[in-house]
N, C-alpha and C positions, 0 to 999 in steps of 0.2 A: 350519451354513452358512458357506461361505468368505467372508471379508471383501471388501468392495468396495475396489478400489485406485484412488486418485486421485493424479495427479501435480501437484507444485507447483514453480514456477520462481521463484527469487529473483534479483534483479540482483546480489546479493552472493555470499557463500559459505554453504554448508550445513555443519552443521545449523543450522536456524533455530528452535531450541526456544523462544526468547523469544516467537515468534509462534505456532508450531504447538501448543504446550501449551494455550493458551487457545482456539484454533480447535477442537481436538479435544474440548475440554470442552463445546462448543456444538453438536456434530453427533452423528449416530448413532455408537454405540460400535463398530459392526461396519464400521469404516473403517480401511483401511491407507493411509498416505501415503508416497509415493515422492518424495524431494526431489532437485532438481537446482539447481545454482547457476551463474550465468553466470561467476563468478570461480573456480569450483572448479578445482583443479590448476594454477593459474597461479602463476608466481614473483612475488616482490616487484617485480622490474624490469618484468615484463609488466603487472602491475596499475598501476604508475606511469604507463605509457603510455596508460592509459584515463582519465586525469584530463580534465575538460572543457576543451575549447578555448574561445577567447574568444567564438565565435559558436555554441557548443553549449549545450544545456539541461543544467543541473546536476541530478543525481539523487543522493539520499543513501541509503546502505545500510550494512550491517554485515558485518564479517569474522567468521570462525568463532571468533576469540578475543574478540569483543565490541567491537573497535575500529570507530569510525565512519569511513566513507569516502565521498568524493564521486567520482562517475564521470560521464563525458559520455554523454548519451543516444545520440548517433550511434555512439560507440565500442562501446557495449554491445549494440547491436541484433543483430549477427551471432552473438554468443555466446548471446544469448537464444534466437535461432532454433535454434541447435545443441542447446540444452537441451530445447526443445520437441520437436524432431524425434526426439531420443533417447527421450523419453517416448512419443511418438506410435508409435514402432516396438514398444513393449512391449505385446503383445496383451492383457495382463491389466489394463492401465490403462484405466479407464472414461471418465474425463474429466481435463482438465488446467486448472489455474488459475495465473495470474500472482500473485505476492505483491508487487506494486508498483502503486500507484495512478496512476502517470504515464501520459501519453498516448503511445501507440505506433501505428505503422502496422499493418496487418493482417499477421499471421504465417501461414505455411503450416502447416496442421494438419488431419488428416482426422478427428480426434476433437473432441467439444465442447470449446471453449477459452473459459474465462471471463476476460474482460478487465475488471478492476475499474474502470478509468477510465470505460468505457461504462456499466457497471452503476451507478456513482455519479451520472453525468450524468443517467441516466434517472430515478433516484430523486429527485434534487434538483430536476429540472425538473418533477416531479409534485407537489411540495409548495409551496403558495402561502403566502407570508408577506408582511406589510405592510412590515416593516423590512428589515434587512440580514442576510445570511448571514455568520456568522463562520467563517473558515477558518484552521485552525492547520496550519502546514507545518513540515517539519523544518529548513528553512534560510531565513533572511531573503532570500537570493539568489533563491529560488523565488517569492517573494510576488507581485511585479509581474506576471510572465507568467502565473502560475496564476490570479490574480484576473481578469485580462483574459479568459482562457479560459472561466472559469465565468460571467463576466458575460454572455457570449454566450448563456447559457441564459435570460437575461431577468431575472436577479435582481441586486440590489446586493450586493456582496461586500466584506467588510472582512477583510483578511488579517493574519496575525501569524506570526512564526517562532519555533519552540522545538524544539531537538533532543530526540527521544525517548530518546536514548542519553546524555544529560547529567544534570544535577541536577534533582530534582523542583521546585526553586524556579523553574526556567525555565517549567514548565507553569503553576505558580501565577501567575507574573507575567503571562503572556499571557492567562490566563483573567480576571485583574483588568482588563487592558487592554480586553478585549472586553465586560466586564460593563456592562450598561446601554445598549450600542450595537448589540446584535444580537438577533434573535428565534430563531435556530437556529445551532448550531455543528457544523461538519464537521471532524473530526480526520483530515486527509488524508495519512496515512502508516501503513503496517503496523507500524511500530515503536511506535506509541502503544498502551498497554495498557488493559485494563478498569479498572484502578485509576486511570490518568490520566484516563480518561473520567469516573469518579466524581468526581474532583477538579474537573474543568472544569464538570460539571453542578452540583455543589454551590456553586461560586463564582458562576457566571453565572445560575443559576436557570432555565436554558433547556434545551430538548431537545438532546441531543448524538448525532450519528451518528459511530460509530467504524468505521474502515475494516475492521479484522480481524473484528469481531463481525458486521458487516453481511454481509461475504463468507461467513462461517461459516454464517449462517442461510440464505443463498442456496444454498450447497452442500448443506446439509441438506435443503432442499426438492427439489433436483435428484436426490438420492440415495435418498430414502425411497420 
């Protein structure tokens, strides 16, 4: 039987083996992934022009060489649409998913398009907790606006910033900051790994939702 092809769109550059190796380990083996990156084929100068402006939302991603990069949400939207459209034209691609948990406007796509932000909002709004939701984000600059966004779901949110592309000590530090003050933790970036989730769960002693594994299991349900 021929493998089912799915398309993935990252706001950075491909390949994203750091994310997709773990996602593939959690879904059906008969899956082929076609990657597109919003920053693919851009020069260093062109990428520099995408840095967030003062009034733009900051997004954190990774270059193909592993370098961490921040881009402005408004700058990256047209390039994300281009990547989605390219995958949409591929008749063998069954569905497309974003590999970013940020909030985006609706994109044009004739095929099923999984938007992780909406997926996570739905899941978190369905879980009732008495205390606070701990949210780990890749940049401290994202904490204020993201916390405000998720508090609109009706829960108290306590945010903390730690880069998934930095030292493990950063993850340990924010997990200790959240320990004792939250009932559930959401690791809100596709850069965070299964091992990072294990660390946070061990330190906090609370359930942890990891962006990449939650998406993987959703894709598996859609594709089986």
